[in-house]
C-alpha positions as CSV (number, residue, x, y, z in Angstrom):
1,M,49.2,132.0,-164.0
2,D,45.5,133.0,-164.4
3,S,45.2,135.7,-167.1
4,G,42.2,137.0,-165.1
5,L,44.7,138.6,-162.8
6,S,45.6,141.1,-165.5
7,G,43.0,143.5,-164.1
8,K,44.4,143.2,-160.5
9,P,47.6,145.2,-160.3
10,S,48.4,144.5,-156.7
11,A,48.1,140.7,-157.2
12,L,50.3,140.8,-160.3
13,A,52.9,142.9,-158.5
14,V,53.2,140.3,-155.8
15,L,53.4,137.5,-158.4
16,A,56.0,139.4,-160.4
17,K,58.3,139.5,-157.3
18,H,57.7,135.8,-156.8
19,F,58.6,135.0,-160.4
20,I,61.8,137.1,-160.2
21,G,62.9,134.7,-157.5
22,F,61.8,131.8,-159.7
23,G,65.0,131.8,-161.8
24,G,67.2,129.6,-159.6
25,G,67.7,127.3,-162.6
26,L,68.8,130.0,-164.9
27,P,72.5,130.4,-165.8
28,D,74.9,133.0,-164.4
29,P,74.9,136.0,-166.8
30,D,78.4,136.9,-165.9
31,K,79.5,133.5,-167.3
32,A,78.1,134.2,-170.7
33,L,80.6,133.2,-173.5
34,R,82.7,135.5,-175.5
35,H,82.3,133.3,-178.6
36,P,79.6,133.4,-179.6
37,E,79.3,136.6,-177.7
38,G,76.7,136.6,-175.0
39,L,75.6,133.0,-175.2
40,A,74.7,131.9,-171.7
41,G,72.9,128.5,-172.1
42,K,70.1,126.5,-173.6
43,C,66.6,127.8,-173.2
44,N,64.0,125.0,-172.8
45,D,61.3,126.9,-170.9
46,L,59.4,129.9,-172.2
47,S,56.7,129.9,-169.6
48,V,55.6,133.2,-168.1
49,P,57.3,132.7,-164.7
50,T,60.6,131.7,-166.3
51,L,60.6,134.6,-168.8
52,V,59.9,137.1,-166.1
53,A,62.7,135.8,-164.0
54,A,65.1,135.6,-166.9
55,Y,64.5,139.2,-168.2
56,A,64.8,140.5,-164.6
57,K,68.2,138.7,-164.4
58,G,69.5,140.2,-167.6
59,F,68.7,137.4,-170.1
60,Y,66.6,137.3,-173.2
61,P,65.7,134.2,-175.3
62,E,66.6,133.8,-179.0
63,D,67.0,130.7,-181.2
64,G,66.4,128.4,-178.2
65,K,69.2,129.9,-176.1
66,W,69.6,132.4,-173.4
67,W,71.7,135.5,-174.2
68,A,73.4,138.0,-171.9
69,P,75.6,140.2,-174.1
70,A,78.6,142.0,-172.5
71,E,77.1,145.3,-173.5
72,R,73.4,146.3,-173.7
73,M,71.7,149.2,-175.5
74,V,69.7,151.0,-172.9
75,S,67.6,154.1,-173.0
76,F,67.1,156.2,-169.9
77,P,64.0,158.4,-170.2
78,E,65.9,161.7,-169.6
79,N,68.3,160.8,-172.4
80,A,65.8,159.9,-175.1
81,H,66.5,161.6,-178.4
82,V,63.7,163.1,-180.6
83,S,65.0,163.8,-184.2
84,K,63.7,166.9,-186.1
85,R,61.8,164.6,-188.5
86,V,60.1,162.6,-185.7
87,W,59.3,165.8,-183.9
88,R,57.6,167.2,-187.0
89,L,55.6,164.0,-187.4
90,L,54.5,164.4,-183.9
91,Q,53.6,168.1,-184.4
92,T,51.6,167.4,-187.5
93,R,49.8,164.4,-186.0
94,T,50.8,162.4,-189.1
95,F,50.3,159.2,-187.2
96,G,48.0,158.0,-184.4
97,V,49.5,155.9,-181.6
98,S,47.8,153.4,-179.3
99,F,48.9,150.9,-176.7
100,D,47.8,147.3,-176.4
101,T,45.1,147.7,-179.0
102,D,46.3,145.2,-181.6
103,F,49.0,143.1,-179.9
104,A,48.5,140.2,-182.2
105,G,48.9,142.5,-185.3
106,V,52.1,144.0,-184.0
107,L,53.4,140.5,-183.2
108,R,52.7,139.3,-186.7
109,A,54.4,142.4,-188.2
110,C,57.5,142.1,-186.1
111,G,57.8,138.4,-186.9
112,P,59.4,136.8,-183.9
113,E,60.2,133.1,-184.1
114,P,56.9,131.1,-183.5
115,A,57.9,129.8,-180.0
116,L,58.6,133.4,-178.9
117,A,55.4,134.7,-180.5
118,E,53.4,132.2,-178.5
119,A,55.3,133.0,-175.3
120,F,54.8,136.8,-175.7
121,Q,51.1,136.3,-176.3
122,A,50.9,134.5,-173.0
123,L,52.9,137.4,-171.4
124,F,50.4,139.8,-172.9
125,E,47.4,137.9,-171.6
126,D,49.0,138.0,-168.1
127,G,49.6,141.7,-168.1
128,Y,53.4,141.8,-168.7
129,A,53.8,142.3,-172.4
130,H,52.7,145.4,-174.2
131,S,52.4,146.7,-177.8
132,V,52.7,150.1,-179.3
133,E,50.6,150.6,-182.5
134,V,51.3,153.4,-185.0
135,W,48.4,154.1,-187.4
136,D,48.2,156.1,-190.6
137,R,45.2,158.3,-191.3
138,S,43.4,155.5,-193.2
139,G,43.6,153.3,-190.1
140,R,46.4,151.0,-191.4
141,L,48.8,149.6,-188.9
142,T,52.0,151.2,-190.2
143,G,54.5,150.7,-187.4
144,G,55.0,149.7,-183.8
145,L,56.9,147.6,-181.3
146,F,56.3,145.1,-178.5
147,G,58.1,144.3,-175.3
148,L,57.5,143.6,-171.6
149,A,57.5,145.5,-168.4
150,I,58.9,144.3,-165.1
151,G,58.9,146.7,-162.2
152,Q,60.3,150.0,-163.6
153,A,62.1,148.3,-166.5
154,F,60.8,148.0,-170.0
155,F,62.3,145.6,-172.5
156,T,61.8,146.4,-176.1
157,E,61.7,143.1,-178.0
158,K,61.2,144.1,-181.7
159,T,60.0,147.0,-183.8
160,F,58.6,147.3,-187.4
161,S,57.9,150.2,-189.8
162,R,55.9,150.2,-193.0
163,E,56.5,154.0,-193.4
164,R,59.6,155.9,-192.6
165,D,60.0,156.7,-188.9
166,A,56.6,155.2,-188.0
167,A,58.2,152.9,-185.3
168,N,60.3,155.9,-184.0
169,V,57.1,157.9,-183.5
170,G,55.8,155.0,-181.4
171,A,59.0,154.6,-179.5
172,V,59.1,158.3,-178.6
173,T,55.5,158.2,-177.5
174,L,56.3,155.2,-175.3
175,S,59.4,156.9,-173.8
176,C,57.3,159.9,-172.9
177,H,54.9,157.7,-171.1
178,L,57.6,155.7,-169.4
179,Q,59.1,158.8,-167.9
180,H,55.7,160.0,-166.8
181,W,55.1,156.7,-165.2
182,G,58.4,156.6,-163.3
183,F,60.2,153.9,-165.3
184,A,64.0,153.8,-164.9
185,L,65.1,152.3,-168.2
186,N,64.2,150.7,-171.5
187,D,66.4,147.8,-172.7
188,G,67.0,147.4,-176.4
189,K,69.3,144.4,-176.3
190,R,72.1,144.8,-178.8
191,M,73.5,147.8,-180.8
192,S,71.5,149.0,-183.8
193,G,71.4,152.2,-185.8
194,Q,67.7,152.8,-185.1
195,L,68.3,152.5,-181.3
196,S,71.2,154.9,-181.4
197,Q,69.0,157.4,-183.2
198,L,66.6,157.2,-180.3
199,G,69.2,158.0,-177.7
200,F,69.9,154.4,-176.5
201,Q,73.4,154.1,-175.2
202,V,75.9,151.2,-174.4
203,V,75.9,150.0,-170.9
204,P,78.2,147.2,-169.6
205,R,76.5,144.0,-168.5
206,F,77.6,144.4,-164.8
207,A,76.1,147.9,-164.7
208,F,73.0,146.9,-166.6
209,N,72.3,144.0,-164.2
210,G,72.9,146.3,-161.2
211,L,70.2,148.6,-162.6
212,L,67.8,145.7,-163.2
213,S,68.2,144.4,-159.6
214,K,66.6,147.6,-158.4
215,A,64.3,148.5,-161.2
216,T,62.5,145.2,-161.5
217,L,61.5,145.1,-157.9
218,E,59.7,148.4,-158.0
219,P,55.9,148.7,-158.5
220,S,55.0,148.4,-162.1
221,R,51.9,149.0,-164.4
222,P,50.6,145.5,-165.0
223,G,47.6,144.9,-167.2
224,P,46.5,146.7,-170.4
225,W,48.1,150.1,-171.1
226,T,46.5,153.1,-172.8
227,V,47.8,156.3,-174.2
228,E,47.1,159.1,-171.8
229,T,45.0,161.9,-173.2
230,G,46.8,164.3,-170.9
231,L,50.2,163.7,-172.5
232,D,51.5,165.0,-175.8
233,P,54.9,163.7,-176.9
234,A,55.1,166.7,-179.3
235,R,55.4,169.0,-176.2
236,W,57.8,166.7,-174.4
237,N,61.4,167.6,-173.4
238,P,63.0,164.4,-172.1
239,K,65.5,166.4,-170.0
240,V,62.8,168.2,-168.1
241,P,60.5,165.8,-166.2
242,G,56.9,166.9,-166.1
243,T,56.9,168.2,-169.6
244,G,54.8,166.7,-172.4
245,K,51.4,167.7,-170.9
246,A,48.8,168.2,-173.5
247,A,47.4,171.7,-174.0
248,P,43.9,172.2,-172.6
249,G,41.3,171.0,-175.2
250,S,43.9,169.5,-177.5
251,R,44.2,165.9,-178.7
252,N,47.6,164.2,-178.7
253,A,46.8,162.2,-181.9
254,F,44.0,161.6,-184.3
255,T,41.7,158.7,-183.7
256,P,42.5,155.9,-186.2
257,S,39.5,154.8,-188.2
258,A,38.3,151.3,-188.0
């Protein structure tokens, strides 16, 4: 797939739907093993078409295998949780947040296995993968996450923090944008304490795959993402769509120094 298409949303949307149908050789997620839990088969292909098809079908790759756990940790934009501490960090503009500014830096900090790092770099170049960067006031990359978007579904792959709650500030900023952009869900794979703090909840595999079958076929936002100056996560109430708009003349975050 030509990475030059990343600036052509309509072309990428058509190719995304084609790739979702590309997964005829993928295993059946409903036949994933109970022991080890979620193991569905061997993964020999990490190309862009196969990965897009696999994620849309409810799989993710790890250690050279496809996984489809019986339960997934999923965030729905309206159920996102913003802790008091994260809300204060947003209010005081302690961190700056950007999207797709330093994908390679986030990838290195998150430390995925080398084959996956290479695969996600290709996904990024083709407009599917995205990064969230969180910067301190000296311009140091202090937290973030990366994942990929297919249709109206986002899949959070990994996060990292070098300062307390830095990744959570990035995750809340992302959730605010996902709601504004009409995304249906954010998949976090398996249960973790960090995800539960952010409002992720357990969804059975059959329900999760049902949601994916609709969300991944909807129009998406291919190509590079940017933080919208008209949005302010510090003013966002997840349960009230349309909130989070920046006050006139305000800035939703400081500009990180070079």
